[in-house]
N, CA, C and O of each residue as an XYZ file, in Angstrom:
276
protein
N       6.206      5.474     21.417
C       6.835      6.557     20.676
C       7.970      7.129     21.520
O       7.819      7.339     22.723
N       9.077      7.371     20.891
C      10.236      7.896     21.597
C      10.306      9.406     21.532
O       9.432     10.070     20.973
N      11.343      9.919     22.103
C      11.562     11.359     22.133
C      12.604     11.744     21.098
O      13.540     10.985     20.850
N      12.453     12.914     20.491
C      13.452     13.398     19.544
C      14.788     13.646     20.229
O      15.825     13.708     19.568
N      14.767     13.789     21.548
C      16.015     13.981     22.288
C      16.783     12.673     22.443
O      17.983     12.672     22.719
N      16.075     11.559     22.260
C      16.713     10.243     22.293
C      17.278      9.998     20.896
O      16.561      9.519     20.017
N      18.554     10.320     20.679
C      19.148     10.291     19.351
C      19.137      8.903     18.724
O      18.927      8.770     17.518
N      19.359      7.873     19.526
C      19.345      6.512     18.980
C      17.954      6.180     18.463
O      17.813      5.654     17.359
N      16.916      6.484     19.256
C      15.543      6.231     18.812
C      15.209      7.073     17.586
O      14.618      6.573     16.629
N      15.583      8.347     17.613
C      15.260      9.254     16.527
C      15.888      8.782     15.215
O      15.222      8.775     14.181
N      17.145      8.395     15.248
C      17.813      7.919     14.035
C      17.161      6.638     13.534
O      16.925      6.492     12.335
N      16.870      5.714     14.432
C      16.211      4.466     14.038
C      14.831      4.746     13.450
O      14.430      4.102     12.481
N      14.105      5.697     14.024
C      12.780      6.051     13.537
C      12.860      6.625     12.120
O      12.061      6.256     11.260
N      13.809      7.517     11.873
C      13.963      8.103     10.538
C      14.323      7.016      9.530
O      13.787      7.001      8.422
N      15.213      6.119      9.895
C      15.591      5.027      8.987
C      14.390      4.121      8.700
O      14.194      3.690      7.563
N      13.598      3.835      9.719
C      12.413      2.994      9.543
C      11.400      3.679      8.615
O      10.840      3.041      7.723
N      11.171      4.961      8.828
C      10.250      5.701      7.966
C      10.772      5.751      6.532
O      10.000      5.609      5.583
N      12.068      5.952      6.374
C      12.668      5.993      5.042
C      12.537      4.674      4.303
O      12.373      4.657      3.083
N      12.609      3.566      5.036
C      12.469      2.255      4.409
C      11.018      1.969      4.040
O      10.754      1.243      3.082
N      10.073      2.536      4.796
C       8.662      2.247      4.584
C       7.997      3.178      3.590
O       6.952      2.831      3.040
N       8.568      4.356      3.338
C       7.925      5.363      2.502
C       8.888      5.902      1.457
O      10.088      6.030      1.704
N       8.351      6.212      0.297
C       9.142      6.870     -0.731
C       9.100      8.353     -0.422
O       8.030      8.962     -0.435
N      10.253      8.939     -0.144
C      10.306     10.332      0.266
C      10.406     11.287     -0.922
O      10.111     12.474     -0.782
N      10.816     10.789     -2.086
C      10.892     11.622     -3.273
C      10.772     10.734     -4.497
O      10.709      9.511     -4.375
N      10.740     11.331     -5.658
C      10.610     10.554     -6.879
C      11.978     10.237     -7.444
O      12.946     10.969     -7.236
N      12.033      9.153     -8.147
C      13.264      8.752     -8.803
C      13.046      8.863    -10.309
O      12.003      8.426    -10.795
N      13.975      9.422    -11.059
C      13.796      9.516    -12.507
C      13.519      8.146    -13.113
O      14.294      7.205    -12.945
N      12.410      8.057    -13.814
C      12.048      6.791    -14.450
C      11.531      5.741    -13.492
O      11.149      4.653    -13.924
N      11.507      6.033    -12.205
C      11.063      5.059    -11.221
C       9.586      5.211    -10.896
O       9.040      6.312    -10.969
N       8.958      4.141    -10.548
C       7.556      4.128    -10.168
C       7.468      4.381     -8.665
O       8.208      3.776     -7.889
N       6.586      5.255     -8.259
C       6.370      5.521     -6.842
C       4.909      5.257     -6.519
O       4.082      5.233     -7.430
N       4.563      5.059     -5.250
C       3.152      4.862     -4.896
C       2.271      6.033     -5.317
O       1.081      5.851     -5.572
N       2.837      7.214     -5.390
C       2.051      8.386     -5.773
C       1.722      8.397     -7.262
O       0.805      9.105     -7.678
N       2.449      7.627     -8.075
C       2.220      7.650     -9.517
C       0.799      7.241     -9.879
O       0.211      7.827    -10.788
N       0.233      6.253     -9.193
C      -1.145      5.838     -9.470
C      -2.110      6.981     -9.190
O      -3.031      7.221     -9.970
N      -1.909      7.677     -8.095
C      -2.761      8.810     -7.756
C      -2.580      9.937     -8.764
O      -3.559     10.508     -9.244
N      -1.345     10.254     -9.080
C      -1.066     11.352    -10.007
C      -1.565     11.058    -11.418
O      -1.919     11.982    -12.150
N      -1.597      9.794    -11.809
C      -2.019      9.439    -13.166
C      -3.439      9.913    -13.459
O      -3.777     10.168    -14.615
N      -4.265     10.033    -12.441
C      -5.636     10.462    -12.632
C      -5.830     11.959    -12.604
O      -6.961     12.433    -12.706
N      -4.752     12.721    -12.469
C      -4.849     14.180    -12.347
C      -3.754     14.830    -13.169
O      -2.626     14.340    -13.234
N      -4.108     15.949    -13.800
C      -3.070     16.712    -14.510
C      -2.078     17.231    -13.485
O      -2.469     17.772    -12.450
N      -0.829     17.070    -13.766
C       0.205     17.538    -12.840
C       1.479     17.811    -13.619
O       1.653     17.357    -14.749
N       2.337     18.543    -13.002
C       3.633     18.873    -13.591
C       4.715     18.247    -12.731
O       4.784     18.492    -11.526
N       5.550     17.448    -13.347
C       6.716     16.895    -12.651
C       7.930     17.609    -13.220
O       8.189     17.552    -14.422
N       8.655     18.267    -12.370
C       9.729     19.147    -12.819
C      11.016     18.821    -12.076
O      11.084     18.932    -10.852
N      12.022     18.425    -12.818
C      13.352     18.192    -12.240
C      14.054     19.545    -12.166
O      14.378     20.130    -13.199
N      14.289     20.038    -10.975
C      14.845     21.380    -10.833
C      16.205     21.424    -10.145
O      16.674     22.501     -9.779
N      16.838     20.282     -9.966
C      18.106     20.282     -9.228
C      19.228     21.010     -9.968
O      20.189     21.455     -9.341
N      19.120     21.136    -11.281
C      20.162     21.807    -12.064
C      19.717     23.198    -12.528
O      20.395     23.814    -13.350
N      18.589     23.700    -12.015
C      18.035     24.973    -12.479
C      18.153     26.044    -11.392
O      18.216     25.739    -10.201
N      18.181     27.287    -11.826
C      18.124     28.394    -10.873
C      16.700     28.487    -10.339
O      15.806     27.833    -10.876
N      16.471     29.262     -9.324
C      15.129     29.406     -8.757
C      14.150     30.005     -9.757
O      12.973     29.645     -9.756
N      14.614     30.910    -10.606
C      13.732     31.554    -11.574
C      13.276     30.614    -12.688
O      12.164     30.759    -13.194
N      14.106     29.665    -13.075
C      13.769     28.783    -14.195
C      12.562     27.883    -13.908
O      11.642     27.852    -14.725
N      12.518     27.157    -12.798
C      11.323     26.350    -12.541
C      10.084     27.224    -12.348
O       8.987     26.852    -12.764
N      10.258     28.375    -11.722
C       9.119     29.270    -11.518
C       8.518     29.665    -12.863
O       7.297     29.658    -13.020
N       9.354     30.006    -13.823
C       8.863     30.387    -15.156
C       8.183     29.209    -15.840
O       7.155     29.383    -16.494
N       8.745     28.014    -15.697
C       8.132     26.825    -16.312
C       6.771     26.523    -15.688
O       5.840     26.124    -16.388
N       6.657     26.708    -14.396
C       5.378     26.482    -13.712
C       4.340     27.490    -14.186
O       3.199     27.120    -14.461
N       4.721     28.748    -14.283
C       3.799     29.788    -14.760
C       3.344     29.454    -16.187
O       2.156     29.555    -16.493
N       4.272     29.060    -17.053
C       3.917     28.699    -18.431
C       2.971     27.507    -18.458
O       1.997     27.501    -19.211
N       3.254     26.500    -17.641
C       2.412     25.301    -17.596
C       1.003     25.655    -17.125
O       0.018     25.186    -17.696
N       0.908     26.478    -16.090
C      -0.407     26.884    -15.600
C      -1.167     27.711    -16.635
O      -2.379     27.559    -16.782
N      -0.468     28.576    -17.344
C      -1.117     29.418    -18.361
C      -1.648     28.573    -19.512
O      -2.654     28.934    -20.123
N      -0.995     27.461    -19.819
C      -1.401     26.595    -20.946
C      -2.525     25.642    -20.575
O      -3.123     25.023    -21.455
N      -2.819     25.516    -19.303
C      -3.878     24.583    -18.875
C      -5.248     25.114    -19.261
O      -5.507     26.312    -19.153
N      -6.121     24.231    -19.707
C      -7.486     24.685    -20.016
C      -8.214     25.129    -18.740
O      -8.061     24.530    -17.675
N      -8.988     26.170    -18.877
C      -9.785     26.665    -17.737
C     -10.973     25.752    -17.523
O     -11.537     25.219    -18.479
N     -11.353     25.571    -16.270
C     -12.544     24.747    -15.959
C     -13.768     25.602    -15.921
O     -14.864     25.099    -15.677
């Protein structure tokens, strides 16, 4: 394992991790997490074009609509 102060190692490490792992979801794309998520109720929310208040309100609405256990 290298040091974060070793910039060449650090950059190579980040690139290696990025190639080995999906760091975020892609619209319409399948990710390794999709199999796990398929078995659980979840909310996937694209918020890159929304203000901070808009996703928060959608999350609150989604949680309120969920059946209680």
